[in-house]
C-alpha positions, 0 to 999 in steps of 0.5 A: 837902461843899458842902451842909455849907458852905453851910449851916455859913454860912448859919448864921453869916451869919443870926446875923452879920445879926442887929442887937448885943442891947445897942447895937442896930446894925452899926456903932458911929458910932451909938451915943450913946455912943461913947469907948474901953470902949464899944467894946472891951467891943462887938467883946468881945462880937461876938467871943465870939459869933463875930462878928468883923466891927463897923464904926464909920462908913465903918471894917471892924474885924475881929478874927482868931477864929484859927481857921476860921469857915464865912463864906468860902467860896463861899456867902457869896461869893455872897450879898454878890454878889446884895445890894445894898449898904446905907450904914446900920446893916443892913449885914452886916460883912464883910469882902466887904460891902468889896469889893463897896461898891468896886467899886459905887463903882468902877462908878458913879463910874468913879473911883478907889477905895482900901481899906487893911487895917492893923493889929498882927503877928497881926491878919489883914491878910495874910488879910483883903487874899487874901479882899478881892481874892478877893471883887473878883475873884469880883464882875469875874467874866462870862462874856462879857468880861475875860481868861479864868484872870486871876483865878486867876492874880492870887490866886494871887501872893500864895502865892508873895510869901509863900514868899518875904518872911514868917517865923515871928515870938514873934507870927505864923507868917506874918508878912508881912516886906513891905507891898505895894500892890496896884492892879487895873485893870477894864474901865471899860464891862463892870466886869471886872478886866484886869490887877494890879500890885504898885506897891511893893515895901517889904521890912523891911529892920531884922527881915532884918538883926537876927534876935530869939530866937523869930524864923525 
């Protein structure tokens, strides 16, 4: 099973690494004409080829495939962990690459890093947050330093919050009723995670007070 996962992941990761045939870049900020039409056309064409990630400058655009893709397994995590971040158009667009870049910038600059995930309902914000955290935990994992089991505890917080704060809507079967700001703390010397807090908890009271048709 692990070998099949690795092969499927490698096949799709290879496809992701190939430049977009028309634009010749993974980063749409580098094309000569960037307008609404060219942006939407490129994202649509990539989406139809299972290339759900696209860069526009420093921004990563993600489209929800609404089905599992073999690009988030352990093999993919290790691939991004052991590959140096790039700033040119050859950087493979992926949520794991965002995690890697944030983590490497944290260590090299010794300054706080912020990742903002936003989008429409059902766009995949909750899942993107999970993948971002998973890769950050993988990047900071160390057999010599850190608190044993802490990475797993941080990741397991999300399902607990979802159990109390998520519900079904017309557009999204697992819609978050809240916004959260997760703060991770890392050891400045060894780079391992040493703690995490949810600094802000924003409950959307309007969704609780009024229940529309088709919403649970």
